[in-house]
VEXDREN-2710 file (C-alpha; in Angstrom, 1 decimal):
% VEXDREN-2710
k/r/px/py/pz
1/MET/-44.5/-32.9/-61.4
2/ARG/-47.0/-30.5/-62.9
3/ALA/-46.3/-26.9/-62.6
4/LEU/-49.2/-24.4/-61.5
5/VAL/-49.9/-21.8/-64.0
6/LEU/-51.7/-19.0/-62.1
7/LEU/-49.5/-18.7/-58.9
8/PHE/-50.3/-15.3/-57.4
9/GLY/-53.7/-14.0/-58.6
10/PHE/-56.5/-13.5/-56.1
11/VAL/-59.6/-15.5/-56.8
12/ALA/-63.0/-13.8/-56.3
13/CYS/-65.1/-16.5/-54.9
14/SER/-68.7/-16.3/-53.7
15/ASN/-69.5/-18.0/-50.5
16/ALA/-71.2/-20.8/-52.4
17/GLN/-68.2/-21.3/-54.6
18/GLN/-65.8/-21.4/-51.5
19/LYS/-67.8/-24.1/-50.0
20/GLN/-67.4/-26.4/-53.0
21/VAL/-64.7/-29.0/-52.9
22/ALA/-62.0/-28.1/-55.3
23/THR/-61.6/-30.7/-58.0
24/ASP/-58.3/-29.7/-59.6
25/PRO/-54.9/-28.7/-58.0
26/GLN/-54.9/-25.2/-59.4
27/THR/-58.4/-24.2/-58.0
28/LEU/-57.5/-25.9/-54.6
29/PHE/-54.2/-23.9/-54.4
30/LEU/-55.8/-20.6/-55.1
31/GLN/-58.6/-21.2/-52.7
32/ALA/-56.1/-22.2/-50.0
33/ARG/-54.0/-19.2/-50.8
34/GLN/-56.9/-16.8/-50.5
35/LYS/-57.9/-18.3/-47.1
36/ILE/-54.2/-17.8/-45.9
37/VAL/-54.1/-14.2/-47.1
38/TYR/-57.5/-13.5/-45.5
39/THR/-56.3/-14.9/-42.2
40/LEU/-53.1/-12.7/-42.4
41/GLN/-55.2/-9.7/-43.1
42/GLN/-58.1/-10.1/-40.7
43/LEU/-56.5/-11.9/-37.8
44/PRO/-56.8/-9.5/-34.7
45/LYS/-53.7/-9.0/-32.2
46/TYR/-53.5/-12.2/-30.2
47/LEU/-51.4/-13.9/-27.5
48/CYS/-50.4/-17.6/-27.3
49/THR/-48.4/-19.5/-24.7
50/GLU/-45.7/-21.6/-26.2
51/THR/-43.9/-24.5/-24.5
52/ILE/-40.6/-25.3/-26.2
53/GLU/-38.8/-28.6/-25.7
54/ARG/-35.1/-28.4/-27.0
55/THR/-32.8/-31.4/-27.2
56/THR/-29.2/-31.5/-28.5
57/PHE/-27.5/-34.6/-29.8
58/ARG/-23.7/-35.1/-30.2
59/PRO/-21.8/-37.6/-32.2
60/ASP/-20.5/-40.8/-30.7
61/LEU/-17.2/-39.8/-28.9
62/THR/-15.4/-43.0/-29.8
63/ARG/-15.5/-41.8/-33.5
64/PRO/-13.6/-39.2/-35.1
65/MET/-15.6/-35.8/-35.6
66/SER/-16.8/-35.2/-39.2
67/ASN/-15.7/-32.2/-41.1
68/SER/-18.4/-32.2/-43.8
69/CYS/-22.1/-32.2/-44.2
70/ALA/-22.2/-35.5/-46.0
71/ALA/-20.4/-37.2/-43.1
72/ALA/-22.5/-35.3/-40.5
73/MET/-25.8/-36.6/-42.0
74/LYS/-24.5/-40.2/-41.2
75/ALA/-23.2/-39.6/-37.7
76/LYS/-24.2/-41.8/-34.9
77/LEU/-25.6/-39.6/-32.2
78/ARG/-26.3/-39.7/-28.5
79/LYS/-28.5/-37.4/-26.4
80/ALA/-26.5/-34.7/-24.8
81/THR/-28.8/-32.1/-23.3
82/SER/-32.4/-31.0/-23.0
83/ASP/-34.3/-28.0/-21.6
84/ARG/-37.8/-26.7/-21.6
85/LEU/-39.0/-23.1/-22.0
86/ARG/-42.6/-21.6/-21.5
87/LEU/-43.3/-18.2/-22.9
88/ASP/-46.0/-15.9/-24.0
89/VAL/-45.9/-14.5/-27.6
90/ALA/-48.0/-11.6/-28.8
91/VAL/-48.6/-11.6/-32.5
92/SER/-49.5/-8.5/-34.4
93/ASN/-48.9/-6.9/-37.8
94/SER/-45.7/-5.5/-36.5
95/GLY/-44.3/-8.9/-35.6
96/GLU/-43.9/-11.0/-32.6
97/MET/-43.1/-9.9/-29.0
98/TYR/-42.0/-12.4/-26.2
99/SER/-42.1/-12.6/-22.4
100/TRP/-42.0/-15.2/-19.8
101/ALA/-45.4/-17.0/-19.4
102/GLY/-47.9/-15.0/-17.4
103/GLU/-45.5/-12.0/-17.0
104/SER/-48.2/-9.6/-18.6
105/ARG/-45.7/-7.3/-20.0
106/PHE/-43.5/-7.2/-23.1
107/ASP/-40.4/-5.1/-23.6
108/ASP/-37.5/-5.1/-26.1
109/ARG/-36.2/-8.6/-25.1
110/SER/-35.8/-11.0/-28.1
111/LEU/-36.7/-14.6/-28.0
112/ALA/-33.1/-15.4/-28.2
113/GLU/-32.3/-13.2/-25.1
114/LEU/-35.0/-15.0/-23.1
115/ALA/-34.0/-18.4/-24.3
116/GLY/-30.2/-18.0/-23.8
117/HIS/-28.1/-20.5/-25.6
118/GLY/-29.6/-23.0/-28.0
119/ALA/-31.6/-22.9/-31.3
120/THR/-34.7/-20.5/-31.5
121/LEU/-37.1/-19.7/-34.2
122/THR/-39.2/-16.6/-34.8
123/GLY/-41.6/-15.8/-37.7
124/THR/-43.7/-18.9/-36.9
125/PHE/-47.1/-17.1/-37.1
126/SER/-47.0/-15.0/-40.2
127/ALA/-43.6/-14.2/-41.5
128/PHE/-43.2/-17.4/-43.5
129/LEU/-46.8/-17.2/-44.7
130/VAL/-46.5/-13.6/-45.8
131/ALA/-43.2/-14.5/-47.8
132/ILE/-44.5/-17.6/-49.4
133/PHE/-48.2/-16.8/-50.0
134/GLU/-48.7/-13.0/-50.0
135/THR/-45.7/-12.0/-52.2
136/ASP/-44.4/-13.2/-55.6
137/ALA/-41.2/-14.5/-54.0
138/ALA/-42.0/-18.2/-54.4
139/THR/-42.6/-20.7/-57.2
140/PHE/-44.8/-23.6/-56.9
141/HIS/-45.4/-27.2/-58.1
142/TYR/-48.2/-29.8/-57.6
143/HIS/-47.1/-33.1/-56.1
144/GLY/-50.1/-35.1/-55.5
145/LYS/-52.1/-36.8/-52.8
146/VAL/-50.5/-37.9/-49.5
147/GLU/-51.8/-39.7/-46.4
148/ASP/-51.6/-38.2/-43.0
149/ASP/-53.0/-40.1/-40.0
150/GLY/-55.8/-41.5/-42.1
151/ARG/-56.5/-38.1/-43.8
152/GLU/-56.0/-37.4/-47.4
153/LEU/-54.3/-34.2/-48.1
154/ILE/-52.9/-32.6/-51.4
155/GLU/-49.2/-31.7/-51.4
156/PHE/-47.4/-28.8/-53.3
157/SER/-43.8/-27.8/-53.2
158/TYR/-42.4/-24.3/-53.4
159/ARG/-39.1/-22.6/-53.6
160/VAL/-37.9/-19.0/-52.6
161/PRO/-34.5/-18.1/-54.1
162/VAL/-31.9/-16.2/-52.0
163/GLU/-32.4/-13.0/-54.1
164/ARG/-36.0/-12.9/-53.2
165/SER/-35.8/-14.2/-49.5
166/THR/-36.0/-12.4/-46.3
167/TYR/-35.1/-15.5/-44.2
168/LYS/-32.2/-14.7/-41.8
169/ILE/-30.2/-17.5/-40.2
170/GLY/-27.6/-17.1/-37.6
171/SER/-26.9/-14.8/-34.5
172/GLU/-27.3/-11.0/-34.4
173/ALA/-23.5/-10.7/-34.8
174/ASN/-23.2/-13.3/-37.5
175/HIS/-26.1/-13.9/-39.9
176/ALA/-27.1/-14.1/-43.6
177/ILE/-30.1/-14.2/-45.8
178/VAL/-30.7/-17.6/-47.3
179/GLY/-33.0/-19.0/-49.9
180/TYR/-35.3/-21.9/-48.9
181/GLU/-37.8/-24.4/-50.2
182/GLY/-40.2/-27.1/-49.0
183/THR/-43.6/-28.5/-49.2
184/PHE/-47.1/-27.7/-47.9
185/GLN/-50.2/-29.8/-47.6
186/ILE/-53.8/-28.7/-48.1
187/ASP/-57.0/-30.4/-46.8
188/PRO/-59.1/-30.7/-50.1
189/ASN/-62.4/-30.8/-48.2
190/SER/-61.7/-27.3/-46.5
191/SER/-59.0/-25.7/-48.4
192/ASP/-57.2/-25.3/-45.1
193/LEU/-53.4/-25.3/-44.7
194/ALA/-52.6/-28.4/-42.7
195/ARG/-48.7/-28.4/-42.8
196/LEU/-45.8/-26.4/-43.9
197/ILE/-42.2/-27.4/-44.3
198/ILE/-39.5/-24.9/-44.6
199/ARG/-35.9/-26.2/-45.5
200/THR/-32.6/-24.8/-46.4
201/ASP/-29.0/-26.4/-46.8
202/GLN/-27.4/-23.7/-48.9
203/PHE/-25.4/-21.4/-46.5
204/PRO/-23.0/-18.7/-47.3
205/LYS/-19.4/-18.6/-45.9
206/ALA/-20.6/-16.0/-43.3
207/ILE/-22.3/-18.8/-41.4
208/ASN/-20.2/-21.7/-42.4
209/GLY/-20.6/-24.8/-40.2
210/LEU/-24.4/-25.4/-40.8
211/CYS/-25.5/-28.2/-42.9
212/GLU/-29.4/-28.1/-42.7
213/PHE/-32.2/-26.1/-41.2
214/GLU/-35.7/-27.7/-41.3
215/THR/-38.9/-26.4/-39.7
216/THR/-42.2/-28.2/-39.8
217/LEU/-45.4/-26.3/-38.8
218/THR/-48.7/-28.1/-38.3
219/TYR/-52.0/-26.0/-38.3
220/ALA/-55.4/-26.4/-36.8
221/PRO/-58.5/-24.2/-36.5
222/VAL/-58.5/-21.7/-33.4
223/LYS/-61.4/-19.6/-32.4
224/ILE/-60.2/-16.0/-31.7
225/LYS/-62.9/-13.4/-30.8
226/ASP/-65.9/-14.4/-33.0
227/SER/-64.0/-16.0/-36.0
228/GLU/-62.1/-19.2/-36.5
229/PHE/-58.5/-19.0/-38.1
230/GLN/-56.0/-21.7/-39.1
231/LEU/-53.1/-21.2/-36.8
232/PRO/-49.9/-23.3/-35.9
233/LYS/-50.5/-25.8/-33.2
234/ASP/-46.9/-26.9/-33.1
235/SER/-43.7/-26.6/-34.8
236/GLN/-40.6/-28.7/-35.1
237/LEU/-37.1/-27.3/-35.8
238/LYS/-34.2/-29.4/-36.7
239/VAL/-30.8/-28.0/-37.1
240/LYS/-27.8/-30.1/-38.3
241/VAL/-24.1/-28.9/-37.9
242/TYR/-21.1/-30.2/-39.9
243/ASP/-19.4/-31.7/-36.8
244/GLY/-22.3/-34.1/-36.7
245/SER/-24.3/-32.3/-33.8
246/GLU/-27.9/-31.9/-34.1
247/SER/-30.6/-29.7/-32.2
248/ALA/-34.2/-30.5/-32.2
249/ASN/-36.9/-28.3/-30.9
250/ARG/-40.6/-29.0/-30.5
251/THR/-42.9/-26.0/-29.7
252/VAL/-46.6/-26.5/-28.7
253/PHE/-48.9/-23.4/-28.7
254/SER/-51.8/-23.2/-26.5
255/GLY/-54.3/-20.8/-25.0
256/CYS/-54.4/-18.4/-28.0
257/HIS/-56.7/-15.5/-27.5
258/GLU/-57.3/-11.9/-28.5
259/PHE/-55.8/-9.2/-26.4
260/VAL/-57.3/-5.8/-26.2
261/GLY/-56.5/-4.7/-22.6
262/GLU/-53.2/-3.0/-23.3
263/SER/-53.4/-1.4/-19.8
264/THR/-52.3/-4.8/-18.5
265/LEU/-49.6/-5.2/-21.1
266/ARG/-46.5/-3.0/-20.7
267/PHE/-44.5/-3.0/-23.9
268/ASP/-41.5/-0.9/-22.7
269/ALA/-40.0/0.7/-19.7
270/LEU/-42.0/3.1/-17.7
271/PRO/-41.1/6.8/-18.4
272/GLU/-39.1/8.5/-15.6
273/ASP/-41.2/11.6/-16.1
274/SER/-43.0/12.4/-12.9
275/LYS/-46.3/12.7/-14.6
276/ALA/-46.1/9.0/-15.5
277/ARG/-45.3/7.8/-12.1
278/PRO/-46.9/4.3/-11.1
279/ARG/-50.3/4.6/-9.5
280/ASN/-49.8/1.9/-7.0
281/ILE/-46.8/0.1/-5.3
282/ALA/-47.1/-2.9/-7.4
283/ASP/-45.8/-0.8/-10.3
284/MET/-42.6/0.2/-8.3
285/ALA/-39.5/-1.7/-7.4
286/LEU/-39.0/-2.2/-3.8
287/HIS/-35.8/0.0/-3.2
288/LEU/-34.1/-1.9/-0.5
289/SER/-30.4/-1.2/0.4
290/ALA/-27.9/-3.6/-1.1
291/GLY/-26.2/-6.4/0.9
292/ILE/-29.1/-7.4/3.2
293/ARG/-29.0/-11.2/3.9
294/LEU/-32.2/-13.0/4.2
295/THR/-33.5/-16.6/4.0
296/LEU/-36.7/-18.0/2.4
297/VAL/-38.3/-21.3/2.0
298/LEU/-40.1/-22.9/-1.0
299/THR/-43.8/-23.4/-0.3
300/GLN/-44.6/-25.4/-3.3
301/PRO/-42.5/-28.0/-5.1
302/ILE/-40.8/-27.7/-8.5
303/ASP/-41.5/-30.7/-10.5
304/THR/-38.6/-30.6/-13.0
305/GLY/-40.4/-33.3/-15.2
306/THR/-43.0/-30.8/-16.1
307/ALA/-41.6/-27.4/-15.1
308/ALA/-40.1/-25.1/-17.6
309/ALA/-38.0/-21.8/-17.6
310/GLY/-40.5/-19.2/-17.5
311/ASP/-42.7/-20.8/-14.7
312/THR/-43.0/-19.1/-11.3
313/PHE/-42.4/-20.6/-7.9
314/LYS/-43.7/-19.5/-4.5
315/GLY/-42.0/-19.1/-1.2
316/LEU/-42.1/-17.4/2.3
317/LEU/-39.5/-15.2/4.2
318/THR/-38.0/-17.2/7.2
319/SER/-36.1/-14.1/8.4
320/GLU/-37.1/-10.6/8.9
321/ILE/-35.8/-7.8/6.6
322/ASN/-34.9/-4.7/8.4
323/ASP/-33.4/-2.1/6.2
324/THR/-32.0/0.6/8.6
325/GLU/-31.0/2.9/5.7
326/THR/-34.6/3.2/4.2
327/GLY/-36.7/2.2/7.3
328/ILE/-38.4/-0.6/5.4
329/VAL/-39.2/-3.5/7.6
330/ILE/-40.7/-6.7/6.0
331/PRO/-41.8/-9.4/8.5
332/LYS/-40.9/-13.0/8.5
333/GLY/-43.5/-14.9/6.7
334/ALA/-44.0/-12.5/3.9
335/ALA/-44.9/-14.2/0.6
336/VAL/-42.2/-14.3/-2.1
337/THR/-42.5/-15.2/-5.7
338/GLY/-39.7/-16.1/-8.2
339/ARG/-39.2/-17.5/-11.6
340/VAL/-37.4/-20.3/-13.1
341/LEU/-34.8/-19.0/-15.6
342/GLN/-33.1/-22.2/-16.7
343/LEU/-34.0/-25.9/-16.5
344/GLU/-31.4/-28.1/-18.3
345/ARG/-30.4/-31.7/-18.3
346/ARG/-27.0/-32.9/-19.3
347/TYR/-26.9/-36.6/-20.2
348/LEU/-23.7/-38.6/-19.4
349/PRO/-23.2/-42.3/-19.6
350/ASN/-25.6/-44.0/-17.2
351/LEU/-26.6/-40.7/-15.4
352/GLN/-28.0/-37.2/-15.8
353/ASN/-27.4/-34.0/-14.1
354/LEU/-29.8/-31.2/-13.8
355/THR/-29.2/-27.5/-13.7
356/VAL/-31.7/-25.1/-12.4
357/GLY/-31.5/-21.2/-12.7
358/LEU/-33.9/-19.2/-10.3
359/THR/-34.4/-15.5/-9.7
360/LEU/-36.8/-13.6/-7.2
361/GLU/-39.4/-11.3/-8.6
362/THR/-41.8/-10.0/-5.9
363/ILE/-42.4/-9.9/-2.3
364/GLU/-45.6/-9.2/-0.5
365/TRP/-45.4/-5.7/1.2
366/GLN/-48.1/-3.4/2.4
367/GLY/-50.7/-5.6/1.0
368/VAL/-49.4/-5.9/-2.7
369/ALA/-46.8/-7.9/-4.5
370/ALA/-44.0/-5.4/-5.2
371/PRO/-41.0/-6.1/-7.5
372/PHE/-38.1/-7.3/-5.3
373/ALA/-34.3/-7.2/-6.3
374/ALA/-32.4/-9.9/-4.5
375/THR/-30.2/-12.8/-5.6
376/LEU/-30.4/-16.4/-4.4
377/GLN/-27.0/-17.5/-3.2
378/SER/-27.2/-21.0/-1.8
379/LEU/-29.2/-23.8/-0.5
380/ALA/-29.4/-23.1/3.3
381/LYS/-31.0/-26.4/4.5
382/SER/-34.1/-28.5/4.2
383/ARG/-37.2/-28.0/6.6
384/GLY/-39.8/-30.4/7.3
385/LYS/-40.2/-34.1/6.6
386/HIS/-41.1/-33.6/2.9
387/ALA/-38.1/-31.4/2.0
388/GLU/-35.1/-33.8/2.1
389/LEU/-32.4/-33.3/-0.5
390/SER/-31.0/-36.8/-0.8
391/LEU/-28.9/-36.0/-3.9
392/PRO/-25.6/-34.0/-4.0
393/THR/-26.3/-30.5/-5.0
394/HIS/-24.3/-27.2/-5.3
395/VAL/-24.7/-23.7/-6.4
396/PHE/-22.3/-22.1/-8.8
397/GLY/-21.7/-19.3/-11.2
398/ASP/-24.7/-17.4/-12.6
399/SER/-27.1/-17.7/-15.4
400/GLY/-25.4/-15.0/-17.5
401/GLU/-26.8/-16.4/-20.7
402/THR/-30.4/-15.6/-19.5
403/ALA/-32.3/-12.3/-19.6
404/THR/-31.5/-11.8/-15.9
405/PRO/-27.8/-12.1/-15.3
406/GLY/-26.6/-12.7/-11.8
407/SER/-29.1/-15.4/-10.9
408/PRO/-27.6/-18.6/-9.5
409/LEU/-27.4/-21.9/-11.1
410/ILE/-28.1/-24.9/-8.8
411/GLU/-26.9/-28.3/-10.0
412/PHE/-28.6/-31.6/-8.8
413/ASN/-26.3/-34.5/-9.7
414/ASN/-27.5/-37.9/-10.8
415/VAL/-31.1/-37.3/-10.9
416/ASN/-34.0/-38.9/-12.9
417/SER/-36.4/-37.2/-15.4
418/ARG/-39.1/-36.9/-12.8
419/TYR/-36.9/-35.3/-10.0
420/VAL/-38.8/-32.9/-7.7
421/VAL/-37.3/-30.1/-5.7
422/LYS/-39.7/-30.4/-2.9
423/SER/-41.4/-27.7/-0.8
424/GLY/-39.6/-26.9/2.3
425/VAL/-36.1/-26.2/0.9
426/GLU/-34.6/-23.1/2.3
427/PHE/-32.4/-20.7/0.3
428/THR/-30.1/-17.8/1.5
429/ALA/-30.4/-14.6/-0.7
430/VAL/-28.9/-11.0/-0.6
431/THR/-30.5/-7.9/-1.8
432/ILE/-28.9/-6.2/-4.7
433/GLY/-30.2/-2.7/-4.3
434/PRO/-32.4/-0.7/-6.7
435/ARG/-32.1/-1.6/-10.4
436/HIS/-31.5/1.3/-12.7
END
C-alpha cells in the first residue's frame, strides 16, 4: 500500500486542468476530493424519495445460539422478516428531514420514529462525505485498480479513529460514538466518486452485542436545477449481531429535485396564535366528536408485492356520518384517503404471514380533503365480485411502534409475496375526536 502524502489541501485547478485525466493516484484523489467538496458547498436544498427494503435473518433454530462475534459470522441463517418503506427526505446544510412519501410537510419526526422497529441509517447524503473529505479526521491510502461491471475504477482506503469521529451508533437512549474505516472508488476518467464503503466492528460496552456495521453507498450523476451533482443512487446497510442475527437494508433514491416552494412544505406544527389560522379548511383538522362509528370501502387495491409503508390508499364512506354534537354531516360516498404505516412479512417454515398497518388521513368535506381523525377497527365484509378475502385474516393490537399509535394491525395468514388486498374490502372505523 502506498500512502498519499497531500491529504487535505485544496487543489486550485483551471477548467482545462480539471478536464484532464489524472495520471497518478495523488492527483486523482485531490481532484475527486475537490469535486466532492464543491458538491457539498454548492448543492441547493433538494428532496428525494427513498424506498427502503429491510430484511432480517435469524440463525438456524436447530443449532445453539452463538455468544461471540466470531461464531456469529459463521452462523447459518434463515430469512425471518421483511418490510418496505417509502419516504421523502429533504436535504439541506442543516441535515436531513423525513416524511412519508408525498406528505408535503416535514416536522420533528426522526427516521427512526417513522420507520418503527428495525435498522435505519441517516447521514447518507452529506454527513459521511463531510466527515471523510471536508475535515482532517481521516487518513488515506492508495489501493490500486479495481473492476466494477466492466468499468475500471481506482480504489483508496481511509480510516477515522474514534477520537475524531462523529459517527453515532445505537438508539437515542443507548448509543456511542465509534471509529470507522472503509474504501472508496473513483472513476479516473471523470474524477467522480463512484462508491463509498463505511465499516466498523469496534463497539464500546455501552452498545455491546453488535458485531459489524457496514454501509455501501453507490453514486450517480443527478441534475438538480441547472447543474449536475454526484449523489447517492442507492445504499446498502448490513448489521451483524453477536447472536448470529443479521439485518440487511437496501435503499433506492429517486425523483431528486430542488425545492424552493416552502409554502407547500410545513416544517413544524402550525402556531395556535389566531393571526396564524389556516386560510382554508384543508389546513384544519375535521373536529368530529369521538366515538362515531362508520364504515368505508377500499376503492383501489393494495398490491403488497409493490406497496410500502408510506403509500396512500383510497376509499369511500359506505355510511353517513352525522355528528349531532357539532352538526357536521358527511354523506355516504364521501372520498376517504389513508396511509399504509406498516407492511411486514414474517417467514415461517413453508409459509409466510403478512401484517399491514393502516391509518385514515383525510375525508372529502365541503369540496376539500380535510384531515380526519378516525381509527380503523376491523374488516367488516367484502363487497363485489373482486373483493373476496379467501385467506384467514384478523385485526389485532395497534401499530404502537409507528409514528401514529393506535392504528390497527391486520394480519393475513399464509399468503404469497404478491398478495393483493383487493378493492371492495370494507372496514369499520370509529372517530377519535380532535387531536391536540
